[in-house]
C-alpha positions in Angstrom: 223.8 -40.0 -93.2 223.9 -40.6 -89.4 220.2 -40.3 -89.0 219.5 -43.1 -91.4 222.2 -45.6 -90.6 220.1 -47.9 -88.4 216.9 -48.1 -90.5 215.6 -51.0 -92.6 214.3 -49.8 -95.9 211.9 -51.4 -98.4 211.5 -50.4 -102.0 209.0 -51.6 -104.6 208.2 -50.9 -108.2 204.5 -49.9 -108.9 202.1 -47.6 -110.7 202.6 -44.0 -109.9 199.6 -41.9 -108.7 199.0 -38.2 -108.1 196.8 -36.4 -105.5 195.1 -33.6 -107.4 192.9 -30.7 -106.0 189.5 -30.7 -107.7 187.7 -27.7 -106.1 188.0 -28.3 -102.4 188.4 -32.0 -102.8 191.6 -34.1 -103.1 191.3 -36.8 -105.8 193.8 -39.7 -106.2 194.4 -40.5 -109.9 196.7 -43.2 -111.4 199.1 -42.1 -114.1 199.9 -45.4 -115.9 203.6 -44.7 -115.2 205.8 -47.2 -113.3 208.2 -45.9 -110.7 210.1 -47.2 -107.6 208.9 -46.2 -104.2 211.2 -46.1 -101.1 210.0 -46.6 -97.6 212.1 -46.2 -94.5 211.7 -47.4 -90.9 210.1 -50.7 -91.8 209.8 -54.0 -89.9 209.9 -57.3 -91.8 208.1 -60.6 -91.0 208.0 -63.9 -92.8 204.9 -66.2 -93.3 203.3 -68.8 -95.4 202.1 -68.0 -98.9 199.2 -69.8 -100.6 200.7 -69.1 -104.0 204.4 -68.8 -103.9 207.4 -69.9 -101.7 207.1 -67.2 -99.0 205.0 -64.3 -98.0 206.8 -61.2 -96.7 204.9 -58.7 -94.4 206.3 -55.2 -94.4 205.0 -52.8 -91.8 205.7 -49.1 -91.3 204.8 -47.3 -88.1 204.6 -43.8 -86.8 203.5 -42.2 -83.5 201.3 -39.1 -83.7 198.9 -37.2 -81.4 195.3 -37.8 -82.4 192.8 -35.0 -81.6 189.9 -37.4 -82.2 191.2 -40.1 -79.8 192.8 -37.5 -77.5 195.9 -39.5 -77.1 199.1 -40.6 -78.8 198.3 -43.3 -81.4 200.5 -45.6 -83.6 199.1 -46.0 -87.1 200.4 -49.1 -88.8 200.8 -49.6 -92.6 201.1 -53.0 -94.1 202.1 -54.4 -97.5 202.1 -58.2 -98.0 204.0 -59.6 -100.9 204.4 -63.2 -102.2 207.7 -64.1 -103.8 209.6 -67.0 -105.3 213.1 -65.7 -106.0 215.5 -64.1 -103.6 219.0 -62.9 -104.5 222.0 -62.9 -102.2 222.8 -59.6 -100.4 225.4 -57.4 -101.9 226.6 -53.8 -102.0 225.2 -51.4 -104.6 225.0 -47.7 -105.2 221.6 -46.1 -104.8 219.8 -42.8 -105.0 216.5 -41.9 -103.2 213.7 -40.7 -105.4 212.8 -37.0 -105.4 209.1 -37.7 -104.3 210.2 -38.1 -100.6 209.9 -34.6 -99.4 211.0 -35.5 -95.9 214.3 -36.8 -97.3 215.4 -33.7 -99.3 218.9 -33.9 -97.9 219.4 -37.2 -99.8 217.9 -36.2 -103.1 220.3 -36.4 -106.1 223.0 -38.0 -103.9 224.3 -41.5 -104.4 225.3 -43.7 -101.5 226.2 -47.4 -101.1 223.6 -49.8 -99.6 223.4 -53.4 -98.5 220.5 -54.9 -100.5 218.8 -58.1 -101.7 216.1 -58.4 -104.2 212.8 -60.4 -104.1 211.5 -61.4 -107.5 211.7 -58.4 -110.0 210.0 -55.6 -108.1 211.0 -55.6 -104.4 214.1 -54.8 -102.4 215.0 -54.9 -98.7 218.0 -52.8 -97.8 219.9 -50.5 -95.5 222.6 -47.9 -96.0 226.1 -49.3 -96.0 227.9 -49.1 -92.7 231.6 -49.5 -91.8 231.3 -53.3 -91.3 234.2 -55.4 -92.4 231.7 -58.0 -93.7 228.2 -57.6 -95.1 227.2 -60.6 -93.0 227.2 -58.3 -90.0 224.4 -56.1 -91.4 220.7 -56.3 -90.4 219.8 -56.9 -94.0 221.9 -60.1 -94.1 220.2 -61.3 -90.9 216.8 -60.8 -92.5 218.0 -62.7 -95.6 219.2 -65.6 -93.4 215.8 -65.8 -91.6 214.0 -66.0 -95.0 216.3 -68.7 -96.2 215.9 -70.7 -93.0 212.1 -70.4 -93.3 212.3 -71.7 -96.9 214.5 -74.7 -95.9 212.4 -75.7 -92.9 209.0 -73.9 -92.9 207.2 -74.2 -89.5 204.0 -76.1 -89.4 200.8 -73.9 -89.4 197.8 -74.5 -87.1 195.0 -76.2 -89.0 192.2 -73.5 -89.0 190.1 -71.9 -91.6 192.0 -69.2 -93.4 195.6 -68.0 -93.5 197.3 -66.1 -90.7 198.3 -62.5 -91.3 201.6 -62.5 -89.4 201.9 -59.9 -86.7 204.2 -59.3 -83.7 202.7 -61.3 -80.8 201.2 -59.5 -77.9 199.0 -60.4 -74.9 195.3 -60.0 -75.3 192.2 -61.3 -73.4 189.6 -61.3 -76.2 186.9 -63.9 -75.7 184.8 -62.9 -78.7 185.9 -62.2 -82.2 187.2 -58.7 -82.9 188.1 -58.2 -86.5 191.2 -56.6 -88.0 190.3 -54.2 -90.8 192.5 -53.3 -93.8 192.0 -50.3 -96.1 194.1 -49.0 -98.9 196.3 -46.2 -97.5 196.3 -44.5 -101.0 192.7 -43.4 -100.1 193.5 -39.8 -99.3 189.9 -38.7 -99.6 189.4 -38.5 -95.9 187.6 -41.9 -96.0 189.6 -43.5 -93.2 188.2 -45.4 -90.2 187.4 -43.5 -86.9 185.6 -46.1 -84.8 184.9 -49.8 -84.8 182.0 -51.2 -82.7 181.3 -54.9 -82.0 177.9 -55.8 -80.5 177.1 -59.4 -79.7 173.6 -60.7 -80.2 171.7 -63.6 -81.8 168.9 -64.5 -84.3 167.4 -67.7 -85.6 170.8 -68.7 -87.1 172.6 -68.4 -83.7 175.0 -65.9 -82.1 176.7 -63.2 -84.2 178.8 -60.1 -83.8 177.4 -57.0 -85.4 180.4 -54.9 -86.5 179.8 -51.3 -87.3 182.6 -49.2 -88.8 182.4 -45.4 -88.6 184.4 -43.6 -91.3 185.5 -40.0 -91.2 183.6 -39.4 -94.5 182.6 -41.1 -97.7 183.9 -39.3 -100.7 183.5 -41.0 -104.1 186.2 -41.4 -106.6 184.8 -42.6 -109.9 181.6 -40.5 -109.4 183.4 -37.6 -107.6 181.1 -35.1 -109.2 178.3 -36.3 -106.9 180.3 -35.8 -103.7 178.7 -32.5 -102.7 175.2 -33.7 -103.3 175.9 -37.0 -101.4 177.3 -35.2 -98.4 174.2 -32.9 -98.2 172.0 -36.0 -98.6 173.6 -37.7 -95.6 173.3 -34.6 -93.4 169.6 -34.2 -94.4 168.5 -37.9 -93.9 171.0 -39.1 -91.3 172.3 -36.0 -89.5 175.9 -36.9 -90.1 178.7 -36.5 -92.7 180.5 -39.6 -91.5 179.7 -42.9 -93.1 178.7 -46.0 -91.2 178.8 -49.5 -92.6 177.8 -52.8 -90.8 178.6 -56.4 -91.4 178.0 -59.5 -89.3 180.3 -62.3 -88.0 178.2 -65.5 -87.4 179.6 -67.8 -84.7 178.5 -71.1 -86.0 180.6 -73.2 -83.6 182.6 -72.5 -80.4 185.6 -73.9 -82.2 185.5 -71.1 -84.9 185.8 -73.7 -87.7 182.6 -72.7 -89.6 182.2 -69.1 -88.7 181.4 -66.8 -91.5 180.6 -63.2 -92.6 177.5 -61.6 -94.1 178.0 -58.3 -96.0 174.4 -57.3 -96.8 174.4 -54.5 -99.4 178.1 -53.7 -98.9 179.9 -56.6 -100.5 182.6 -55.4 -102.9 182.7 -58.5 -105.1 185.9 -58.0 -107.3 185.9 -54.2 -107.4 188.8 -52.2 -106.1 189.6 -48.7 -104.7 188.9 -46.8 -107.9 185.3 -48.0 -107.8 182.3 -46.7 -105.9 178.5 -47.1 -105.7 179.2 -50.8 -105.2 176.5 -52.6 -103.1 176.9 -56.4 -103.6 174.9 -59.0 -101.7 171.8 -56.8 -101.9 169.1 -59.5 -102.4 168.1 -62.3 -100.1 169.2 -64.9 -99.2 172.3 -63.0 -98.2 175.4 -65.2 -99.0 177.6 -66.6 -96.3 181.2 -65.5 -96.9 183.8 -67.8 -95.5 186.6 -66.2 -93.4 189.7 -66.3 -95.5 192.3 -64.7 -93.2 192.9 -64.2 -89.5 195.2 -61.7 -87.8 197.4 -63.4 -85.3 194.8 -66.0 -84.1 191.3 -67.2 -84.5 189.8 -64.4 -82.4 190.6 -61.8 -85.1 189.1 -62.5 -88.5 190.2 -60.1 -91.3 188.0 -57.9 -93.4 189.2 -55.8 -96.4 187.6 -52.4 -97.3 188.0 -52.5 -101.1 186.2 -49.6 -102.7 185.8 -45.8 -102.3 182.3 -46.2 -100.9 183.5 -48.7 -98.3 182.3 -51.9 -99.9 184.2 -54.7 -98.3 184.9 -58.5 -98.5 186.8 -61.4 -97.0 189.4 -61.0 -99.7 191.8 -58.2 -100.8 191.0 -56.6 -104.2 193.9 -54.1 -103.9 196.8 -56.5 -103.3 199.6 -54.3 -104.7 198.7 -51.3 -102.4 199.8 -50.4 -98.9 197.1 -50.8 -96.3 196.1 -49.1 -93.1 196.1 -51.9 -90.6 193.4 -51.2 -88.0 193.8 -53.2 -84.8 191.0 -52.0 -82.6 192.2 -54.2 -79.8 195.7 -52.7 -79.7 196.7 -50.2 -77.0 197.8 -47.5 -79.4 195.2 -48.2 -82.1 194.3 -45.1 -84.1 190.7 -46.1 -84.1 188.3 -46.1 -81.1 186.9 -49.5 -80.1 183.4 -49.8 -78.7 180.5 -52.1 -78.2 177.5 -50.1 -79.5 174.9 -51.6 -81.8 174.2 -50.0 -85.2 170.9 -48.7 -83.7 172.7 -47.1 -80.8 175.1 -45.4 -83.1 172.4 -44.0 -85.4 170.6 -42.6 -82.3 173.5 -40.4 -81.6 172.6 -38.3 -84.7 169.5 -36.2 -85.5 168.7 -35.9 -89.2 168.3 -32.4 -90.4 164.8 -33.1 -91.7 163.6 -34.0 -88.2 165.1 -30.8 -86.9 163.3 -29.0 -89.6 160.0 -30.6 -88.7 160.4 -29.6 -85.0 161.4 -26.1 -86.1 158.1 -25.8 -88.1 156.2 -27.0 -85.0 154.3 -29.6 -87.0 153.1 -31.5 -84.0 153.4 -35.3 -84.0 156.9 -35.7 -85.5 156.7 -39.5 -85.7 153.5 -39.5 -87.6 155.0 -37.1 -90.2 158.4 -38.7 -90.4 158.9 -40.2 -93.9 161.5 -42.7 -92.6 159.2 -44.2 -89.9 
């Protein structure tokens, strides 16, 4: 038990899922069974909730060597929960679930823990130590902070959208750089690799063109089409990665009326089980208000909601853990750049163009069906 004595744990009840091999693909499928999930090495923060008494932000972190980034990165996972009821901490016996392969030494063994419950489905806890009083535990100190917040909540700055609480750190951003959230359940290699922000303007004013480069785009509901779709992308785009682009319009210097546009990639109310979603595909493209900010007004929040990377200003997968992509952070697992969508696309040569050149058909541009 000595390796686990100093960790803060978080447990929650939710729907079980399985990762199944279908051919050479991994497919995530829900089972309709409810179970309790245990997460160790978590940090806890407290914030305002628009619906209930308090919002709790649970983050998990890990350091790992990234071959893509060529450095040590620190992926962050986030779950935000809104709660009304909080019990007083007490001591109870507990047994870790067998699904945690990294904790096999604890399986089928019962130990005492310090724990308090939030509503019916969440628990914050740590293994019991040799304290003479539970009030000496880290769990009790977290409980006291939550109760102090409830008795005297701090005033929040009056800006559009709610703040997604985060540990403060120094930054010198002068233009908006978004924070991106994506369900971490998505084990189909659909994760984010790079985020590019390119500032320009049109008749509506200045805007930031944000292009997100994904490792791949594998469908879930229409998974039978994955092989065909990958070959299509290689033939017409010269890449198997997926690239999606949205815009942040800077209506005022005070950030009060800034907004997004998600042309052909708006998720509407669809979630991670859905794909082939392409909302906001007909002009005029709607202006989507910024609902959340990460830390401050310089970091508007966007949620990737579906398997085909349709996104929105709102979270359609509220009960699921998220990858929290902070492109401005020092150990961000994603590469941050300033290329335009056109510059990114020019990095790749579609297979059909290579084929045209191989055939020696002369004027490639005149014969290019996409020109």
